[in-house]
Backbone of each chain as ProteinMPNN parsed JSONL, in Angstrom:
{"seq_chain_A": "XXXXXXXXXXXXXXXXXXXXXXXXXXXXXXXXXXXXXXXXXXXXXXXXXXXXXXXXXXXXXXXXXXXXXXXXXXXXXXXXXXXXXXXXXXXXXXXXXXXXXXXXXXXXXXXXXXXXXXXXXXXXXXXXXXXXXXXXXXXXXXXXXXXXXXXXXXXXXXXXXXX", "coords_chain_A": {"N_chain_A": [[202.844, -109.675, 78.969], [202.436, -107.716, 81.691], [202.258, -106.576, 85.124], [199.857, -104.272, 87.126], [199.298, -102.117, 88.974], [196.198, -101.565, 91.125], [193.342, -100.646, 92.098], [190.967, -103.462, 92.25], [188.35, -103.764, 89.992], [186.089, -105.245, 90.773], [186.271, -105.459, 93.255], [185.057, -102.985, 94.441], [182.835, -103.436, 93.432], [182.329, -105.591, 95.202], [181.777, -104.273, 97.572], [179.775, -102.554, 97.118], [177.409, -104.43, 97.637], [178.63, -105.284, 100.225], [179.852, -107.327, 99.95], [182.536, -108.015, 101.119], [184.49, -107.52, 103.716], [186.536, -106.371, 105.141], [187.23, -105.189, 108.6], [185.813, -105.228, 111.597], [182.575, -105.135, 111.873], [179.134, -104.209, 112.946], [176.276, -105.472, 112.19], [172.887, -105.01, 111.523], [171.169, -108.539, 111.369], [170.909, -110.027, 108.17], [169.553, -112.374, 107.624], [170.961, -114.756, 106.876], [174.224, -115.379, 106.753], [175.366, -116.99, 104.337], [173.089, -116.621, 102.086], [172.174, -113.659, 102.399], [169.817, -111.239, 102.716], [168.264, -108.33, 100.699], [169.441, -105.299, 101.77], [167.104, -102.71, 102.847], [166.571, -99.409, 101.642], [166.281, -96.216, 101.842], [164.501, -93.089, 101.093], [164.978, -89.716, 102.11], [163.837, -86.248, 102.638], [164.821, -83.018, 101.981], [164.882, -79.4, 103.602], [165.519, -76.606, 101.834], [167.426, -75.263, 103.487], [168.519, -77.099, 105.259], [171.719, -78.859, 106.397], [173.057, -81.374, 105.124], [175.386, -83.329, 103.49], [178.584, -84.571, 102.519], [179.279, -85.522, 104.578], [177.63, -86.213, 106.739], [176.436, -89.136, 108.168], [173.753, -90.423, 108.931], [170.627, -91.329, 108.525], [168.754, -88.265, 109.716], [165.898, -86.497, 111.606], [166.364, -83.955, 111.56], [166.038, -81.1, 109.999], [164.479, -82.11, 108.25], [161.873, -82.562, 105.401], [158.897, -81.474, 106.595], [155.115, -82.019, 106.258], [151.607, -82.689, 104.823], [150.546, -85.79, 104.372], [153.349, -86.441, 104.35], [155.658, -88.616, 105.69], [157.644, -88.877, 108.31], [161.242, -89.445, 107.318], [161.133, -90.598, 104.576], [160.528, -92.385, 101.963], [160.439, -95.796, 100.65], [163.095, -96.984, 98.887], [162.598, -98.393, 95.553], [164.51, -101.262, 94.421], [165.098, -102.824, 92.988], [167.432, -104.215, 91.038], [170.638, -105.267, 91.413], [173.776, -104.088, 91.965], [176.614, -103.559, 89.919], [179.355, -104.448, 88.578], [181.815, -103.18, 86.565], [184.842, -103.58, 83.603], [186.727, -101.369, 82.238], [189.311, -101.059, 81.265], [192.738, -102.226, 81.721], [193.53, -100.994, 83.804], [191.449, -99.567, 84.991], [188.18, -98.971, 85.624], [184.018, -99.258, 86.714], [182.044, -99.626, 89.798], [178.818, -99.795, 89.854], [175.204, -98.594, 90.711], [172.009, -98.045, 90.267], [168.552, -96.932, 92.059], [165.672, -98.776, 90.925], [163.518, -97.576, 90.096], [161.361, -94.88, 89.726], [161.418, -92.18, 92.622], [159.098, -91.346, 94.7], [156.449, -89.425, 96.053], [154.027, -89.205, 97.153], [150.781, -86.896, 96.978], [151.081, -84.903, 98.618], [151.525, -82.244, 100.482], [153.992, -79.91, 101.046], [155.189, -76.713, 101.891], [157.391, -75.696, 102.261], [160.942, -74.82, 101.096], [162.716, -77.608, 99.239], [165.499, -79.309, 98.837], [166.751, -81.509, 98.201], [168.282, -84.969, 98.047], [168.311, -87.765, 100.501], [169.459, -90.463, 100.496], [169.573, -93.936, 102.11], [170.181, -96.57, 104.299], [168.002, -98.716, 105.897], [167.884, -100.656, 106.856], [169.939, -101.18, 108.296], [170.711, -99.15, 110.866], [170.053, -97.133, 109.545], [172.031, -95.924, 108.481], [173.613, -93.601, 106.229], [173.061, -93.225, 102.388], [174.061, -91.909, 100.689], [174.045, -88.251, 99.146], [171.96, -85.883, 97.51], [171.145, -83.582, 95.106], [168.886, -80.804, 93.844], [167.259, -78.243, 91.844], [165.683, -76.108, 94.038], [162.408, -76.786, 95.39], [158.586, -76.979, 96.123], [155.723, -78.643, 97.04], [152.184, -78.468, 96.736], [149.697, -79.734, 97.579], [150.042, -81.68, 96.005], [152.494, -84.041, 93.659], [155.577, -85.293, 93.966], [157.883, -86.562, 92.135], [161.29, -87.916, 91.936], [163.046, -88.689, 89.168], [165.464, -91.499, 88.202], [168.62, -91.711, 87.298], [170.257, -92.846, 84.001], [170.745, -96.328, 84.174], [173.955, -96.594, 84.246], [177.553, -97.196, 83.47], [178.803, -94.158, 83.504], [176.766, -92.818, 83.851], [175.02, -93.047, 86.614], [173.727, -93.764, 89.329], [174.678, -93.797, 91.598], [178.806, -94.518, 91.937], [181.585, -95.859, 91.48], [184.836, -95.704, 91.086], [187.622, -96.332, 89.216], [190.534, -94.81, 87.449]], "CA_chain_A": [[202.511, -108.956, 79.961], [202.554, -107.018, 83.127], [201.143, -106.574, 86.027], [199.741, -103.123, 86.424], [198.397, -101.532, 90.026], [194.767, -100.738, 90.763], [192.411, -101.443, 92.895], [190.334, -104.216, 91.641], [186.731, -103.25, 90.426], [185.236, -106.384, 91.881], [186.126, -105.183, 95.124], [184.11, -102.131, 94.509], [181.158, -104.265, 93.304], [181.47, -106.033, 96.699], [181.3, -103.13, 98.911], [178.233, -101.935, 97.067], [176.42, -105.28, 98.285], [178.942, -105.83, 101.539], [180.549, -109.19, 99.834], [184.294, -108.1, 101.634], [184.614, -106.679, 105.122], [188.017, -105.802, 105.851], [187.351, -104.885, 109.778], [184.906, -105.694, 112.482], [181.507, -104.004, 112.225], [178.368, -104.57, 113.783], [175.1, -105.03, 111.583], [171.633, -105.645, 111.745], [171.246, -109.618, 110.296], [170.763, -109.699, 107.157], [169.008, -113.627, 107.797], [172.003, -116.021, 106.932], [175.869, -115.454, 106.682], [175.68, -117.009, 102.994], [172.308, -116.104, 101.737], [172.137, -112.531, 103.089], [168.728, -110.488, 102.582], [169.47, -107.015, 100.435], [168.67, -104.046, 102.795], [166.469, -101.35, 102.898], [167.329, -98.38, 101.183], [164.838, -95.217, 101.813], [164.995, -91.302, 100.691], [164.293, -88.519, 102.639], [163.582, -85.058, 101.573], [165.869, -82.264, 103.392], [164.882, -78.284, 103.351], [167.181, -75.931, 101.233], [168.013, -74.746, 104.542], [169.265, -77.568, 106.11], [172.786, -79.158, 105.72], [173.561, -82.515, 104.358], [176.439, -83.387, 102.541], [179.465, -86.096, 102.68], [179.861, -85.737, 106.6], [176.236, -87.104, 107.376], [176.597, -90.189, 108.501], [173.169, -91.201, 109.197], [168.933, -90.688, 108.678], [168.035, -87.375, 110.554], [164.879, -85.641, 111.055], [166.447, -82.514, 111.57], [166.481, -80.203, 108.65], [163.778, -83.04, 107.231], [160.542, -81.439, 105.149], [157.435, -81.294, 106.841], [154.222, -81.71, 105.573], [150.386, -83.457, 104.508], [150.634, -86.995, 103.674], [154.881, -87.026, 104.219], [156.27, -89.072, 106.916], [159.461, -88.246, 108.807], [161.904, -90.91, 106.84], [160.998, -90.613, 103.583], [159.689, -93.599, 101.227], [161.322, -96.919, 100.596], [163.318, -96.911, 97.114], [162.731, -99.435, 94.62], [165.8, -102.051, 94.75], [165.698, -104.88, 91.56], [168.474, -104.434, 90.326], [171.669, -105.107, 92.298], [175.017, -102.81, 91.588], [177.061, -103.977, 88.832], [180.498, -103.587, 88.085], [182.812, -103.165, 84.578], [186.219, -102.844, 83.396], [187.067, -100.071, 81.057], [190.708, -101.081, 80.901], [193.164, -102.97, 83.03], [193.652, -100.357, 85.167], [190.074, -98.788, 85.291], [186.195, -99.755, 86.001], [183.404, -98.723, 87.64], [180.747, -100.237, 90.257], [177.564, -98.63, 89.941], [173.938, -99.119, 91.377], [170.978, -97.426, 90.463], [167.585, -97.574, 92.201], [165.589, -99.308, 89.997], [162.429, -96.75, 89.925], [161.353, -93.45, 90.55], [161.287, -92.16, 93.71], [157.681, -90.645, 94.454], [155.709, -88.884, 97.297], [152.435, -89.036, 96.435], [149.539, -86.108, 97.181], [152.136, -84.592, 99.493], [151.958, -80.264, 100.707], [155.187, -79.19, 101.17], [155.119, -75.43, 101.35], [158.57, -74.555, 102.462], [161.721, -75.554, 99.975], [163.564, -78.333, 99.742], [165.93, -78.927, 97.372], [168.086, -82.667, 98.545], [167.175, -86.382, 99.1], [169.442, -88.418, 101.346], [169.181, -92.055, 100.22], [170.398, -94.435, 103.671], [169.653, -98.087, 104.694], [167.015, -98.79, 107.06], [167.964, -101.713, 107.784], [171.647, -101.281, 109.113], [170.896, -98.105, 111.712], [169.894, -95.508, 108.938], [173.441, -94.908, 107.909], [173.45, -93.01, 105.124], [174.42, -93.85, 101.754], [174.298, -90.472, 99.416], [172.744, -86.824, 98.744], [171.706, -85.741, 95.868], [170.679, -82.017, 95.18], [168.057, -80.585, 92.506], [166.507, -77.036, 92.019], [164.539, -75.618, 95.116], [161.297, -76.822, 94.857], [157.783, -76.719, 96.708], [154.297, -79.321, 96.198], [151.029, -78.334, 96.892], [148.512, -81.472, 97.036], [150.889, -82.73, 94.596], [153.212, -85.19, 93.824], [157.056, -85.094, 93.376], [158.75, -87.502, 91.54], [162.595, -88.453, 91.124], [163.227, -89.819, 87.982], [166.621, -92.097, 88.444], [169.156, -91.433, 85.764], [169.938, -94.579, 83.173], [171.883, -97.077, 85.208], [174.944, -96.93, 83.175], [178.782, -96.732, 83.627], [178.621, -92.974, 83.454], [175.29, -91.854, 84.325], [174.298, -94.439, 87.741], [173.28, -92.804, 90.588], [176.456, -94.257, 92.536], [179.686, -94.684, 91.188], [182.63, -95.792, 92.379], [185.344, -95.312, 90.037], [189.154, -96.281, 88.967], [191.269, -94.429, 86.228]], "C_chain_A": [[202.947, -108.567, 80.991], [201.882, -106.776, 83.871], [201.057, -104.821, 86.223], [198.316, -102.796, 88.336], [196.867, -100.97, 90.096], [194.078, -101.642, 91.495], [191.221, -102.348, 92.16], [188.862, -103.795, 91.724], [185.8, -104.184, 90.668], [185.227, -105.805, 92.724], [185.029, -104.008, 95.278], [183.206, -102.608, 94.571], [180.757, -104.73, 94.9], [180.994, -105.108, 97.614], [180.073, -102.553, 98.727], [177.047, -103.166, 97.543], [177.068, -106.259, 99.534], [179.589, -107.362, 101.524], [182.1, -109.295, 100.619], [183.915, -107.238, 102.9], [186.182, -107.071, 105.672], [188.356, -105.402, 107.338], [185.858, -105.268, 110.408], [183.419, -104.792, 112.491], [180.349, -104.904, 112.671], [177.091, -104.138, 112.74], [174.109, -106.299, 111.901], [171.956, -107.238, 111.246], [170.572, -109.397, 109.28], [169.796, -111.435, 106.862], [170.303, -114.426, 108.0], [173.369, -115.274, 106.091], [175.912, -115.775, 104.513], [174.434, -116.934, 101.863], [171.624, -114.695, 102.223], [170.835, -111.998, 102.482], [169.466, -109.312, 101.727], [168.65, -106.655, 101.617], [167.531, -102.895, 102.339], [166.285, -100.29, 102.269], [165.483, -96.992, 101.25], [165.581, -93.337, 101.679], [164.11, -90.296, 101.526], [164.642, -87.325, 102.381], [164.51, -84.207, 102.437], [165.217, -80.64, 102.522], [166.252, -77.899, 102.873], [167.687, -75.821, 102.525], [168.651, -75.501, 105.261], [170.605, -78.604, 105.662], [173.15, -80.886, 105.697], [174.361, -82.558, 103.43], [177.162, -84.821, 103.181], [179.752, -86.634, 104.018], [178.754, -86.142, 107.188], [176.294, -88.648, 106.786], [175.42, -91.057, 108.782], [172.109, -91.016, 109.115], [169.153, -89.598, 109.803], [166.573, -86.813, 110.631], [165.252, -84.094, 111.194], [167.22, -82.148, 109.939], [165.307, -80.991, 107.643], [162.641, -81.919, 106.672], [159.708, -82.504, 105.952], [156.175, -81.701, 106.396], [153.635, -82.95, 105.105], [151.189, -84.827, 103.879], [152.8, -87.685, 103.314], [155.265, -87.898, 105.285], [157.551, -89.122, 107.343], [160.316, -89.704, 108.279], [161.924, -91.867, 105.676], [160.048, -92.027, 102.98], [160.489, -94.407, 100.961], [161.512, -96.633, 98.736], [162.978, -98.392, 97.077], [164.01, -99.921, 94.731], [165.99, -102.881, 93.67], [166.529, -104.83, 90.994], [169.995, -104.555, 91.171], [173.162, -104.406, 91.592], [175.82, -103.96, 90.232], [178.642, -103.106, 88.328], [181.168, -104.002, 87.014], [183.919, -102.79, 84.725], [185.944, -102.439, 82.386], [188.36, -100.527, 80.314], [191.085, -102.366, 81.778], [193.578, -102.406, 83.735], [192.121, -99.225, 85.136], [189.153, -99.465, 85.44], [185.517, -98.914, 86.967], [182.565, -99.396, 88.423], [179.931, -99.353, 90.208], [176.281, -99.598, 90.23], [172.978, -97.739, 91.157], [169.362, -97.786, 90.846], [166.843, -97.972, 90.827], [164.138, -98.698, 89.659], [162.477, -95.748, 90.744], [161.088, -93.592, 92.017], [160.137, -91.349, 94.008], [156.97, -90.377, 95.698], [154.677, -88.187, 96.526], [151.44, -87.752, 97.323], [150.278, -85.39, 98.386], [151.986, -82.627, 99.431], [152.953, -80.666, 101.146], [155.663, -77.973, 100.812], [156.968, -75.467, 101.579], [160.049, -75.493, 101.435], [162.718, -76.289, 100.743], [164.365, -78.662, 98.084], [167.385, -80.616, 97.395], [167.575, -83.642, 98.838], [168.745, -86.83, 99.43], [168.641, -90.072, 101.261], [170.108, -92.507, 101.532], [169.52, -95.855, 103.92], [169.752, -97.881, 105.776], [167.577, -99.467, 107.962], [169.098, -102.046, 108.408], [171.694, -99.831, 109.745], [170.917, -96.955, 111.039], [171.105, -94.912, 108.497], [172.963, -94.792, 106.376], [174.325, -93.456, 103.925], [174.64, -92.452, 100.419], [173.556, -89.663, 99.464], [172.716, -86.746, 97.381], [171.029, -84.531, 96.074], [170.012, -81.902, 93.965], [167.53, -78.898, 93.203], [165.708, -77.063, 93.452], [163.341, -75.868, 95.046], [160.0, -76.924, 96.279], [156.74, -77.707, 96.555], [153.116, -78.607, 97.036], [149.938, -79.358, 96.931], [148.644, -81.658, 95.966], [151.536, -83.863, 94.767], [154.705, -84.931, 93.031], [157.56, -86.054, 93.512], [160.264, -86.992, 91.396], [162.909, -89.225, 90.161], [164.534, -90.686, 88.035], [166.908, -91.345, 87.129], [169.564, -93.138, 85.149], [171.081, -95.406, 83.819], [173.233, -97.585, 84.361], [176.853, -96.451, 83.921], [178.884, -95.173, 83.899], [177.626, -91.68, 84.063], [174.38, -92.155, 85.574], [174.067, -92.98, 88.633], [174.382, -92.65, 91.869], [176.615, -94.756, 92.005], [180.916, -94.45, 91.681], [183.766, -96.437, 91.017], [186.816, -95.282, 89.965], [189.353, -95.875, 87.519], [192.32, -94.696, 86.392]], "O_chain_A": [[204.002, -109.082, 81.36], [200.695, -106.676, 83.558], [201.885, -104.086, 85.684], [197.16, -103.124, 88.604], [196.407, -100.132, 89.321], [194.111, -102.87, 91.576], [190.512, -101.688, 91.401], [188.208, -103.544, 92.736], [184.625, -103.832, 90.768], [184.138, -105.465, 93.189], [184.187, -104.088, 96.173], [182.491, -102.474, 95.564], [179.751, -104.538, 95.584], [179.972, -105.186, 98.296], [179.347, -102.12, 99.622], [175.891, -102.814, 97.78], [176.628, -107.347, 99.906], [179.783, -108.196, 102.409], [182.729, -110.348, 100.722], [183.052, -106.36, 102.896], [186.64, -107.917, 106.44], [189.55, -105.235, 107.584], [184.904, -105.562, 109.689], [183.337, -103.782, 113.189], [180.482, -106.124, 112.776], [176.826, -102.972, 112.447], [174.177, -107.485, 112.224], [173.043, -107.332, 110.677], [169.624, -108.613, 109.329], [169.384, -111.558, 105.708], [170.691, -114.732, 109.127], [173.333, -114.748, 104.979], [176.346, -114.998, 103.662], [174.775, -117.189, 100.708], [170.41, -114.745, 102.419], [170.755, -112.491, 101.357], [170.68, -109.115, 101.774], [167.729, -107.207, 102.22], [167.485, -102.441, 101.196], [165.079, -100.163, 102.478], [164.308, -97.017, 100.883], [166.605, -92.743, 102.018], [162.886, -90.164, 101.551], [165.754, -87.156, 101.88], [164.933, -84.64, 103.509], [165.075, -80.559, 101.301], [167.39, -78.307, 103.105], [168.688, -76.529, 102.633], [169.447, -74.97, 106.035], [170.502, -79.146, 104.562], [173.61, -81.327, 106.751], [174.157, -81.847, 102.446], [176.712, -85.713, 103.899], [180.234, -87.688, 104.431], [178.911, -86.493, 108.357], [176.241, -89.153, 105.665], [175.63, -92.263, 108.913], [171.987, -90.061, 109.882], [169.723, -89.982, 110.824], [166.042, -86.678, 109.529], [164.463, -83.182, 110.945], [168.145, -82.523, 109.219], [165.168, -80.635, 106.473], [162.448, -80.807, 107.166], [159.743, -83.733, 106.003], [156.611, -81.692, 105.245], [154.27, -83.988, 104.913], [152.162, -84.843, 103.125], [153.322, -88.579, 102.649], [154.72, -87.28, 106.2], [158.485, -89.437, 106.606], [160.08, -90.819, 108.746], [162.314, -93.026, 105.533], [159.073, -92.516, 103.55], [161.621, -93.923, 100.955], [160.751, -96.316, 97.821], [163.001, -99.264, 97.946], [164.826, -99.1, 95.148], [166.994, -103.571, 93.497], [166.496, -105.64, 90.067], [170.337, -103.439, 91.563], [173.205, -104.439, 90.363], [175.346, -105.033, 89.86], [178.949, -101.971, 87.965], [181.082, -105.15, 86.576], [184.293, -101.966, 85.561], [185.107, -102.896, 81.607], [188.523, -100.438, 79.098], [190.353, -103.194, 82.321], [194.183, -103.015, 84.617], [192.228, -98.016, 85.341], [189.272, -100.69, 85.391], [186.019, -98.132, 87.774], [181.977, -100.148, 87.646], [180.184, -98.178, 90.476], [176.211, -100.819, 90.093], [173.152, -96.659, 91.72], [168.798, -98.683, 90.219], [167.291, -97.583, 89.749], [163.503, -99.39, 88.864], [163.072, -95.523, 91.798], [160.698, -94.604, 92.599], [160.238, -90.316, 93.345], [156.941, -91.34, 96.464], [154.513, -87.236, 95.761], [151.529, -87.878, 98.544], [149.543, -85.51, 99.366], [152.313, -81.927, 98.472], [152.99, -81.775, 101.68], [156.363, -77.808, 99.812], [157.616, -75.106, 100.596], [159.986, -76.699, 101.196], [163.288, -76.145, 101.824], [164.076, -78.441, 96.908], [168.471, -80.697, 96.821], [166.632, -83.701, 99.628], [169.833, -86.5, 98.957], [167.646, -90.56, 101.797], [171.047, -91.847, 101.977], [168.319, -95.999, 103.69], [170.582, -97.368, 106.525], [167.796, -99.295, 109.161], [169.247, -103.107, 109.015], [172.613, -99.134, 109.315], [171.474, -95.933, 111.439], [171.266, -93.729, 108.197], [172.279, -95.507, 105.643], [175.492, -93.847, 103.938], [175.412, -92.402, 99.461], [172.388, -89.909, 99.765], [173.26, -87.339, 96.45], [170.366, -84.358, 97.097], [170.309, -82.645, 93.03], [167.442, -78.49, 94.361], [165.168, -78.098, 93.843], [162.826, -74.93, 94.437], [160.464, -76.943, 97.419], [156.714, -77.786, 95.327], [153.433, -78.207, 98.155], [149.396, -79.614, 95.857], [147.826, -81.798, 95.056], [151.353, -84.634, 95.708], [154.897, -84.514, 91.889], [157.805, -86.594, 94.591], [160.528, -85.91, 90.873], [163.045, -90.439, 90.316], [165.025, -89.841, 87.285], [166.211, -90.743, 86.312], [169.279, -94.225, 85.653], [172.241, -95.001, 83.892], [173.44, -98.726, 83.947], [177.119, -95.531, 84.695], [179.192, -95.108, 85.089], [177.657, -90.509, 84.441], [173.245, -91.69, 85.673], [174.207, -91.762, 88.532], [174.711, -91.781, 92.676], [175.859, -95.488, 91.367], [181.372, -93.409, 92.154], [183.523, -97.36, 90.24], [187.392, -94.36, 90.542], [188.697, -96.311, 86.573], [193.156, -94.48, 85.514]]}, "seq_chain_B": "XXXXXXXXXXXXXXXXXXXXXXXXXXXXXXXXXXXXXXXXXXXXXXXXXXXXXXXXXXXXXXXX", "coords_chain_B": {"N_chain_B": [[137.291, -84.854, 80.966], [139.791, -83.769, 82.947], [140.703, -84.344, 86.361], [141.632, -82.758, 88.929], [143.992, -82.765, 91.827], [143.491, -81.089, 94.747], [143.598, -78.139, 97.116], [141.486, -77.748, 97.887], [139.923, -79.918, 97.311], [138.994, -82.473, 95.196], [139.042, -81.505, 91.786], [137.723, -79.895, 88.722], [139.592, -79.873, 85.813], [139.148, -77.699, 83.913], [138.612, -75.605, 85.424], [140.312, -74.259, 86.025], [143.581, -72.324, 86.714], [146.247, -73.112, 85.092], [149.389, -73.587, 84.817], [152.709, -73.939, 84.054], [156.491, -75.045, 84.166], [159.768, -75.883, 83.635], [163.144, -76.828, 83.73], [166.373, -77.126, 83.187], [169.428, -78.284, 83.358], [172.503, -79.163, 83.993], [172.496, -81.09, 85.87], [170.045, -82.109, 86.164], [166.589, -82.499, 84.731], [163.786, -80.655, 84.927], [160.748, -80.887, 86.051], [157.094, -78.5, 86.31], [154.249, -78.302, 87.208], [151.653, -76.057, 88.246], [148.369, -75.244, 89.704], [145.909, -72.772, 89.417], [143.568, -71.171, 91.213], [141.189, -68.262, 91.737], [143.293, -66.928, 92.089], [144.759, -68.302, 93.95], [147.396, -70.752, 94.955], [146.651, -74.003, 94.148], [147.705, -76.071, 94.033], [150.535, -77.96, 93.246], [152.778, -79.892, 91.38], [156.026, -81.48, 91.255], [158.87, -82.64, 88.651], [161.227, -84.449, 89.195], [164.344, -85.427, 87.061], [166.81, -86.792, 87.688], [170.137, -86.8, 86.328], [172.865, -86.84, 86.403], [175.335, -87.505, 89.2], [178.293, -86.944, 90.598], [181.16, -89.311, 90.754], [183.111, -91.41, 92.994], [185.988, -91.671, 93.176], [188.43, -93.83, 93.274], [191.593, -95.965, 94.735], [194.968, -97.07, 94.522], [197.458, -97.415, 96.251], [201.026, -97.011, 95.717], [203.999, -98.897, 96.177], [206.334, -97.557, 95.516]], "CA_chain_B": [[136.988, -84.24, 82.069], [140.36, -84.02, 83.8], [140.044, -84.518, 87.667], [143.042, -82.424, 89.606], [143.974, -82.825, 93.44], [143.773, -79.571, 95.153], [143.897, -78.003, 98.456], [140.021, -77.93, 97.861], [139.402, -81.402, 97.173], [138.972, -82.924, 93.722], [138.344, -80.455, 91.243], [137.76, -80.101, 87.191], [140.787, -78.705, 85.525], [138.637, -77.001, 83.528], [137.908, -74.288, 86.465], [141.516, -73.932, 86.831], [144.59, -71.773, 85.689], [147.465, -74.02, 84.614], [151.002, -73.12, 84.692], [154.085, -74.798, 84.07], [157.816, -74.388, 83.798], [160.768, -76.172, 83.202], [164.227, -75.999, 84.378], [167.517, -77.951, 82.586], [170.943, -78.089, 83.742], [174.207, -80.668, 84.092], [172.96, -82.359, 86.896], [168.472, -82.387, 86.245], [165.577, -81.719, 84.069], [162.495, -80.777, 86.341], [159.2, -79.768, 85.079], [156.508, -78.214, 87.457], [152.621, -78.22, 87.057], [150.681, -75.665, 89.118], [146.604, -74.344, 88.799], [145.518, -71.573, 90.613], [142.11, -70.767, 91.821], [141.256, -66.988, 91.829], [145.007, -66.16, 92.267], [145.443, -68.852, 94.882], [147.701, -71.852, 94.38], [145.555, -75.083, 95.076], [148.201, -77.41, 93.467], [151.391, -77.385, 92.618], [153.606, -80.861, 91.695], [157.182, -81.051, 90.273], [159.065, -83.94, 88.476], [162.903, -84.091, 89.077], [164.806, -86.064, 86.626], [168.367, -86.8, 87.955], [170.96, -86.982, 85.142], [174.543, -87.864, 87.174], [176.084, -87.218, 90.177], [179.394, -87.298, 90.811], [181.615, -90.366, 90.291], [183.519, -91.396, 93.46], [187.241, -91.865, 92.511], [189.085, -94.892, 94.326], [192.955, -95.397, 93.749], [195.231, -97.889, 95.427], [199.004, -96.811, 96.428], [201.753, -97.846, 95.365], [205.057, -98.983, 97.271], [207.087, -97.056, 94.872]], "C_chain_B": [[138.279, -84.569, 82.182], [140.531, -83.571, 85.516], [141.809, -83.707, 88.289], [142.799, -82.278, 91.101], [144.288, -81.822, 93.722], [143.727, -79.517, 96.337], [142.217, -77.868, 98.509], [139.137, -78.692, 97.372], [139.75, -81.456, 95.677], [138.195, -82.043, 92.851], [138.415, -80.573, 89.741], [138.999, -79.153, 86.77], [140.583, -77.535, 85.097], [138.177, -75.697, 84.362], [138.814, -73.874, 86.729], [142.526, -73.335, 86.502], [145.549, -72.64, 85.625], [148.333, -73.534, 83.925], [152.056, -74.162, 84.533], [154.816, -74.287, 83.884], [158.552, -75.521, 83.876], [162.296, -75.472, 84.077], [165.236, -77.516, 83.429], [168.654, -77.608, 82.634], [172.21, -79.464, 83.518], [173.286, -81.572, 84.485], [171.213, -82.929, 87.028], [167.595, -81.606, 85.153], [164.275, -81.884, 84.555], [161.325, -79.898, 84.913], [158.311, -79.455, 86.006], [155.147, -77.691, 86.592], [152.05, -77.125, 88.075], [149.186, -75.18, 88.502], [146.517, -73.703, 90.229], [144.221, -71.252, 90.693], [141.84, -69.424, 92.291], [142.845, -66.667, 92.647], [145.093, -67.171, 93.588], [145.752, -70.254, 94.547], [147.027, -72.896, 95.091], [146.286, -76.162, 94.418], [149.284, -77.289, 92.894], [152.424, -79.305, 92.525], [155.002, -80.593, 90.831], [158.152, -82.602, 89.972], [160.451, -83.861, 88.293], [163.33, -85.128, 88.256], [166.393, -86.386, 86.656], [169.041, -87.059, 86.895], [172.055, -87.928, 85.267], [174.559, -87.208, 88.172], [177.661, -88.077, 90.167], [180.624, -88.356, 91.303], [182.721, -90.329, 91.89], [184.79, -91.927, 93.128], [187.737, -92.599, 93.372], [190.422, -95.373, 93.671], [193.632, -96.569, 94.767], [196.885, -97.197, 95.263], [199.682, -97.643, 95.714], [203.267, -97.646, 96.436], [205.985, -98.128, 96.931], [207.21, -95.381, 95.511]], "O_chain_B": [[138.499, -85.658, 81.651], [140.459, -82.373, 85.79], [142.909, -84.183, 88.008], [141.769, -81.826, 91.601], [145.282, -81.325, 93.192], [143.782, -80.578, 96.959], [141.842, -77.949, 99.679], [137.973, -78.449, 97.052], [140.541, -80.729, 95.074], [136.999, -81.803, 93.011], [139.228, -81.419, 89.369], [139.3, -78.052, 87.228], [141.207, -76.521, 85.407], [137.41, -74.869, 83.871], [138.781, -73.036, 87.63], [142.773, -73.882, 85.427], [145.603, -73.065, 86.779], [148.272, -73.12, 82.768], [151.953, -75.263, 85.075], [154.674, -73.14, 83.462], [157.846, -76.44, 84.292], [162.533, -74.417, 84.664], [164.76, -78.619, 83.161], [169.034, -76.629, 81.992], [172.371, -80.45, 82.8], [173.074, -82.621, 83.876], [170.94, -83.893, 87.743], [167.783, -80.45, 84.772], [163.687, -82.963, 84.627], [161.183, -79.167, 83.932], [158.539, -80.189, 86.967], [155.085, -76.925, 85.63], [152.043, -77.719, 89.154], [148.891, -74.864, 87.35], [146.823, -73.924, 91.4], [143.882, -70.969, 89.544], [142.278, -69.264, 93.43], [143.094, -66.181, 93.75], [145.691, -66.567, 94.478], [144.917, -70.995, 94.029], [146.8, -72.867, 96.301], [145.659, -77.195, 94.182], [149.288, -76.52, 91.933], [152.68, -79.854, 93.596], [155.108, -79.739, 89.951], [158.19, -83.512, 90.801], [160.909, -83.262, 87.32], [162.703, -86.137, 88.579], [167.097, -86.212, 85.661], [168.36, -87.827, 86.215], [172.3, -89.029, 84.774], [173.818, -86.226, 88.22], [178.009, -89.223, 89.883], [181.04, -88.092, 92.431], [183.215, -89.215, 92.064], [184.593, -93.028, 92.613], [187.589, -92.157, 94.512], [190.585, -95.315, 92.452], [192.964, -96.981, 95.716], [197.31, -96.602, 94.272], [199.296, -98.683, 95.18], [203.56, -96.699, 97.166], [206.667, -97.731, 97.876], [207.981, -94.576, 94.988]]}, "name": "protein", "num_of_chains": 2, "seq": "XXXXXXXXXXXXXXXXXXXXXXXXXXXXXXXXXXXXXXXXXXXXXXXXXXXXXXXXXXXXXXXXXXXXXXXXXXXXXXXXXXXXXXXXXXXXXXXXXXXXXXXXXXXXXXXXXXXXXXXXXXXXXXXXXXXXXXXXXXXXXXXXXXXXXXXXXXXXXXXXXXXXXXXXXXXXXXXXXXXXXXXXXXXXXXXXXXXXXXXXXXXXXXXXXXXXXXXXXXXXXXXXXXX"}
């Protein structure tokens, strides 16, 4: 046997659930330190002309879509499946998470083209989580649905991996 | 008889012209449906199925 350098896969999973904290941070209370509640994730849509990307630190209404029956800030993401981490070898592994249901905007009219969704943590000062882009869309008196990929090590919506 | 939500209120689908489309690439499979009334778009819905997103890779540094 030999020791092998690697970030542990379980650590990546711990990051997704906030189980480890290597520095001080100001958090909104999650109920208790031993049995914290799960934060609320929301999904906001952004215009094709907006700028949301890896440098986006928090939700902002700037560049967000507006229209009939769309509420600023978007909708709450269904999160019934906790993040998971798994090893694929002694040096590699993946921590991953996917919303457990489609994200749906019902009976909305969004006439200006949009092409991105920002997932953010509305329980923790609207801190950003991820940006996902798709082909530019408009909706007229209709429904816009984002169906999630399969929650697997290779396709999950959010994946932290070592190789 | 299917009812469609439109900018004119709920309407019988048979009164409308239906147009459909789709897009498929490495990132998404998207379908959309439009209903038109006398040349005016009165309903458009879209369904985006995200396939995958780039993974964030993590690394632990060596002392060597």
